[in-house]
N, C-alpha and C positions, 0 to 999 in steps of 0.2 A: 504494499500500499504506499503510496506517495506521502511524504511529511504533511503536505497541504491537506490531503484527504484525511490523514490521521488527526490532524489538528481540529478541522470541522466536525469530525466524529466526536471528539472529547468535548468540544463546546456544545454541540447539540445535546449530548448526554447529560452534561451538566445543567443545561436549560431545562431539559425535561425533568430533572430531579427537582428543580427549583419551582417549576410550574405544577407539577403533579405529585400525588403522593406514592403512586405505584411505579415500580423501577422501569426504566425504558426496555422495551423488547429487544430480545437478543436477535442477531441476524439481520438487522437493519442499519443500512448506512446512515451517516448523519443527515444527508439530505432527505432520506425517507422520513426520520424523525421530524425534521423540521416541516415538511409537508404535513405530516399529521398534526402537529402542534398549530399551525397556521389554519388548517381546515377546521379544527375544533374550536378556534378562538372565536369564530363567528365574525359577524360584520363589525368592523371598527368604526366609531363614529369620529368623524373630524369635520372641521370647516376649513373651506378655501375659498379665498378670495382671488379672482383673476380678473384683471382689469389693466388695461395698458396706462390708465391714468392714476392707478393707485399704488403706491409705495408701501413696502412692509412698515416703514416708520410711521405711516399714517393710520395704521390699524391700532385701535386701542381695545384691549381685552381686560376683563376683570383680573385682579390679582389673583393668583393661586395661593391659597392659604398654606399648603404645604411648603412652599418655597420661602415663606417669610421667616 
């Protein structure tokens, strides 16, 4: 296995352990594990402003209490 693939596998398994209580399934690659995690995450909610006249510095959002 390539060092890059091995690193991805290790990171994917670590992420699996942080997000789930069950151990990662054996015999799957890191890419497979990531696909499962993403599919099970559901739809992520986010907002996006797209305008040629609106700059990021012009967008005001409420403060995140966790970052204070």
